C-alpha positions in Angstrom: 18.8 -3.8 -0.5 21.3 -1.7 0.3 20.8 1.2 2.5 21.8 3.6 0.2 18.6 2.4 -2.0 16.3 2.9 1.0 17.5 6.7 1.9 16.7 7.4 -2.0 14.0 6.3 -2.1 12.9 8.0 1.2 14.3 11.1 -0.2 12.2 10.7 -3.8 9.2 9.7 -1.5 9.2 12.6 1.1 9.9 15.2 -2.0 6.7 13.6 -4.0 4.7 13.4 -0.5 5.3 17.6 -0.6 4.8 18.5 -4.4 1.1 16.4 -4.4 0.6 18.0 -1.0 1.3 21.5 -2.6 -0.9 20.8 -5.1 -4.0 20.0 -3.4 -3.7 21.5 -0.7 -4.0 21.9 3.0 -8.0 21.3 3.1 -8.0 18.3 0.3 -9.2 15.3 1.7 -7.0 12.3 1.8 -9.2 9.7 0.2 -6.3 6.8 1.8 -7.1 7.5 5.1 -11.2 8.8 5.8 -10.9 11.6 8.2 -7.8 13.0 7.0 -7.1 16.2 5.5 -3.8 16.8 3.9 -2.6 18.9 6.7 -3.6 16.0 9.2 -1.1 13.8 6.5 1.6 16.5 7.1 2.0 16.8 10.3 1.7 13.3 11.1 4.6 12.5 8.6 6.8 15.1 9.8 6.0 14.2 13.3 7.3 10.5 12.6 10.2 12.0 10.1 11.6 14.2 13.2 11.0 11.0 15.8 13.0 9.1 13.7 15.4 11.8 13.3 16.2 11.9 16.8 16.6 8.3 17.8 19.4 7.8 14.8 21.5 11.6 15.1 21.1 11.3 19.2 21.7 7.6 19.6 19.2 6.6 22.0 19.0 3.0 22.7 15.6 2.9 24.5 12.5 4.5 22.7 11.8 8.0 22.9 8.4 9.7 22.8 7.5 11.8 19.7 7.4 15.9 19.7 3.6 15.7 19.0 2.4 17.0 15.9 2.9 20.4 15.1 0.3 23.1 15.1 0.9 24.7 12.1 -1.0 25.2 8.7 -0.7 26.4 4.8 3.1 27.0 3.8 4.7 27.2 6.9 3.6 23.6 7.9 4.7 22.4 4.4 8.1 24.1 4.9 8.1 22.6 8.1 7.6 19.0 6.9 10.0 19.5 4.2 12.5 20.6 6.8 11.8 17.4 8.9 12.2 15.5 5.7 15.3 16.7 4.9 16.8 16.3 8.3 16.1 12.5 7.9 17.7 12.1 5.1 21.0 13.7 6.0 21.1 12.0 9.4 20.9 9.0 7.9 23.1 9.2 5.0 25.4 10.7 8.0 25.0 7.6 9.8 27.9 5.4 10.8 27.8 2.3 10.1 28.7 1.0 13.7 25.1 3.1 14.1 23.9 2.4 17.8 20.3 3.3 18.4 16.7 1.7 19.1 15.1 -0.2 16.6 11.5 -2.4 16.7 12.0 -4.5 13.8 14.3 -6.9 13.0 17.2 -5.8 10.5 21.0 -6.0 9.7 21.7 -3.2 11.7 20.1 -0.1 13.0 21.0 2.3 9.9 19.6 -0.9 7.9 16.3 -0.8 10.0 15.8 3.2 9.9 16.4 3.4 6.3 14.0 0.8 5.3 11.3 1.9 8.0 11.0 5.4 6.7 11.4 4.7 3.2 8.0 2.7 3.5 6.6 5.0 5.9 7.4 8.1 3.3 6.3 5.6 0.1 2.7 4.9 1.6 2.4 8.8 2.8 3.3 9.5 -0.5 0.6 7.4 -2.2 -1.5 8.9 0.8 -1.0 12.7 -0.3 -1.4 11.7 -3.9 -5.0 10.1 -3.5 -6.1 14.1 -2.5 -5.0 14.3 -6.6 -7.2 13.5 -9.4 -5.2 11.3 -10.4 -4.7 8.9 -7.6 -1.7 7.1 -6.3 0.9 6.6 -8.6 3.4 4.2 -9.5 5.9 2.6 -7.1 9.3 1.4 -8.2 8.6 -2.7 -7.9 11.5 -3.5 -6.6 10.4 -1.0 -3.5 7.1 -2.3 -3.4 8.5 -5.9 -3.4 10.6 -4.8 -0.7 7.7 -3.3 1.2 5.7 -6.4 1.3 8.3 -8.4 2.5 8.3 -5.7 5.7 5.2 -6.0 6.6 4.2 -9.7 6.2 8.1 -10.7 7.1 8.5 -8.0 9.8 5.7 -6.3 11.0 2.8 -9.0 11.4 5.8 -11.2 12.6 5.2 -9.0 15.9 2.6 -10.6 18.6 0.6 -7.3 18.2 -0.4 -8.5 14.8 -4.3 -9.3 14.6 -4.1 -11.2 11.7 -5.5 -14.3 13.3 -7.6 -17.3 12.4 -9.6 -19.8 14.6 -7.9 -23.0 12.6 -4.7 -22.5 10.5 -5.0 -21.0 7.2 -2.6 -20.2 4.6 -2.5 -16.9 2.4 -0.2 -17.2 -0.6 1.2 -13.2 -2.0 2.4 -13.3 -5.3 4.0 -10.3 -7.0 3.3 -11.1 -10.8 6.3 -8.6 -11.8 9.7 -9.4 -9.6 8.6 -13.3 -9.1 8.5 -12.7 -5.4 6.7 -15.6 -3.2 5.0 -15.4 0.4 3.6 -17.9 2.6 1.5 -16.3 5.4 0.6 -19.3 7.9 -2.1 -18.2 9.9 -3.3 -19.5 12.9 -4.2 -18.4 16.8 -0.6 -17.1 17.3 0.8 -14.2 15.4 1.6 -15.1 11.4 4.2 -16.6 10.3 5.7 -15.9 6.5 8.1 -17.6 4.3 9.3 -16.6 1.3 9.2 -19.1 -2.0 7.5 -21.7 -0.3 5.9 -23.8 -2.0 2.6 -26.1 -1.0 -1.4 -25.3 -1.5 -2.8 -22.2 -0.4 -6.6 -21.5 0.7 -5.9 -18.4 -0.7 -3.7 -16.2 -2.9 -3.5 -12.7 -3.6 -1.5 -11.9 -6.6 -0.4 -8.8 -8.7 2.1 -6.4 -9.6 4.4 -5.6 -7.1 3.6 -1.9 -6.7 -0.2 -2.3 -6.7 0.1 -5.7 -4.1 2.2 -3.1 -1.4 -0.4 -0.1 -1.7 -3.2 -2.9 -1.5 -1.9 -4.7 1.4 -1.4 -1.2 3.1 -5.4 -0.5 2.4 -4.1 2.1 0.2 -6.1 0.3 -2.6 -9.1 -1.3 -3.1 -9.4 -5.1 -3.0 -10.5 -5.2 -6.9 -6.7 -3.5 -7.5 -5.3 -7.2 -7.0 -6.2 -10.7 -8.1 -7.5 -12.8 -5.3 -8.6 -16.5 -5.8 -9.0 -19.1 -3.9 -10.9 -18.5 -0.3 -12.2 -14.9 -0.5 -12.7 -14.8 3.3 -8.8 -15.0 4.2 -8.6 -11.4 1.8 -11.2 -10.1 3.9 -9.6 -11.3 7.0 -6.4 -9.5 6.2 -8.0 -6.0 5.0 -10.2 -5.7 8.3 -7.3 -6.6 10.9 -3.6 -5.6 9.0 -4.2 -1.8 9.5 -1.0 -0.5 11.5 -1.3 2.5 14.3 0.6 5.0 15.3 0.9 4.4 18.9 
């Protein structure tokens, strides 16, 4: 998926997030993030956007601390969020092909990394904002969703910090029924190892449309939103141990 496609997805997701937040109001509960209200979601996401923008625009080659969550609320907070989102989109559009800055997941280039990561950061949090509305999270473009599943399985959970572990080797298959994408996740006492389009038996399969898989694997939809066959304890293992936290 191209950098421009990821930037377009980031642009659309951030605008939709802001619109949902404005409709729900700052006091509304974020159903997908227990304990959060919409103001908490906006404060967190704008902090991440501005932190990412600093690495891109200022070319930091080592990780920089975030600036902390803003002590803002209401319309002022929403305006601050929209401004930070716009700054991130503009920084990525202006970034040179040879951008050199720090990254934390494998990618063809720093620009590709930040465009992809922030597209999915914002798309997932868009779903969070929409969970505060009566209609709940809206659909995600299947291609973007499949790309996000790939990032989650093959990049985030390939890191040593992944807590998705099994005392004995097990195999989890993830299948997007609309895009045809398939991932085979090898679980063991080490970090998971994911293969794309691998054949062979699996102990458990999680399947469904790409956008349902995407939000379910990010724990934004219940397990019932997708189809689980085989050993359901592996799906439960994923749900209980796969959370990605800000640190």
